C-alpha positions in Angstrom: 38.7 47.1 -29.5 39.9 46.8 -25.9 39.8 43.4 -24.3 39.8 42.4 -20.7 40.1 38.7 -19.7 39.0 37.5 -16.3 38.1 34.3 -14.4 41.5 32.7 -13.9 42.5 31.2 -10.6 44.0 28.2 -8.8 42.3 24.9 -9.1 43.0 21.3 -8.7 43.4 18.8 -11.5 40.0 17.7 -12.8 38.3 20.9 -11.8 36.8 23.4 -14.2 37.0 27.2 -14.8 35.2 29.6 -17.1 37.2 32.5 -18.5 35.5 35.6 -19.8 36.8 38.3 -22.1 34.8 41.5 -22.2 35.3 43.8 -25.2 34.7 47.4 -25.6 33.5 49.0 -28.8 30.6 48.5 -31.1 32.4 46.3 -33.6 32.9 43.2 -31.4 30.4 41.2 -33.5 32.5 41.7 -36.6 35.7 40.1 -35.2 36.7 36.5 -34.9 37.8 35.8 -31.3 40.4 33.5 -29.9 42.0 32.4 -26.8 45.8 31.8 -26.5 47.9 30.7 -23.6 51.5 31.0 -22.5 52.9 28.6 -20.1 56.0 29.5 -17.9 59.1 29.5 -20.1 57.2 28.7 -23.3 55.9 30.6 -26.3 52.3 31.7 -26.5 50.1 29.2 -28.4 46.7 29.0 -29.8 43.9 27.4 -27.7 40.5 28.0 -29.3 38.7 30.3 -31.7 35.2 31.3 -32.6 34.0 33.0 -35.8 32.4 36.5 -35.6 28.9 34.9 -35.9 29.5 32.2 -33.4 28.8 29.6 -36.0 32.2 28.0 -36.2 34.8 27.0 -33.6 38.2 25.6 -33.8 40.4 24.0 -31.0 43.9 23.0 -30.5 44.3 19.3 -30.2 45.5 19.6 -26.6 42.2 21.0 -25.4 39.7 19.4 -27.9 36.9 17.7 -26.0 37.7 19.5 -22.7 37.4 23.2 -23.6 34.5 25.0 -25.2 34.6 28.5 -26.7 31.5 30.6 -27.1 30.5 34.2 -27.5 27.6 36.5 -26.7 27.6 39.3 -29.2 24.9 41.1 -27.2 27.2 41.2 -24.2 30.4 41.8 -26.2 31.9 38.8 -24.4 33.7 35.6 -25.3 34.0 32.7 -23.0 36.3 29.7 -22.5 34.8 26.9 -20.5 37.6 24.7 -19.3 36.7 21.3 -18.0 38.9 18.4 -16.8 41.8 20.7 -16.2 45.3 19.3 -16.1 48.5 20.6 -14.6 49.7 21.2 -18.2 46.9 23.7 -18.7 48.7 26.0 -16.3 49.4 29.2 -18.2 48.4 32.8 -18.6 45.4 32.9 -20.9 44.9 35.8 -23.4 41.9 36.7 -25.5 42.4 38.2 -29.0 40.3 39.6 -31.8 41.0 39.6 -35.5 39.7 39.3 -39.0 41.7 36.2 -40.0 40.5 32.7 -39.8 43.6 30.7 -40.4 44.0 27.5 -38.4 45.9 25.9 -36.8 47.9 28.8 -35.5 45.6 31.8 -36.0 48.4 34.3 -36.5 47.8 38.0 -37.2 45.3 38.7 -34.5 44.8 42.5 -34.2 43.9 43.1 -30.6 45.0 41.5 -27.4 43.9 41.7 -23.9 46.0 41.4 -20.8 46.1 37.8 -19.6 44.5 36.0 -16.8 46.5 33.3 -14.9 45.2 29.8 -14.6 47.1 27.5 -12.3 46.2 23.8 -12.0 47.7 21.8 -9.2 48.1 18.1 -9.3 
């Protein structure tokens, strides 16, 4: 599976963005998908995940209530709708695919895309 994230940009605090992650291959619908982010000078951390069927989602506490993860298996795409953005959301966002469902850290993801940069100004 090859993953390509897009949709990042520069926004102001309070604004919204929608990230997309397009996957190649016929097996997209069999993988759990997740978003992670890495802020400058910090480690990469989990943000949100959605099960292969789209029936279950899980969020990091820092984004719960503001971010929504979804997927369209017909389009091989996973989305991250980010509302009420804060400066602390500034990071490179990565999408990942895997078989594990192991909150809260979702380690062991198998495939990673290149990130897309989100910058939130105050």
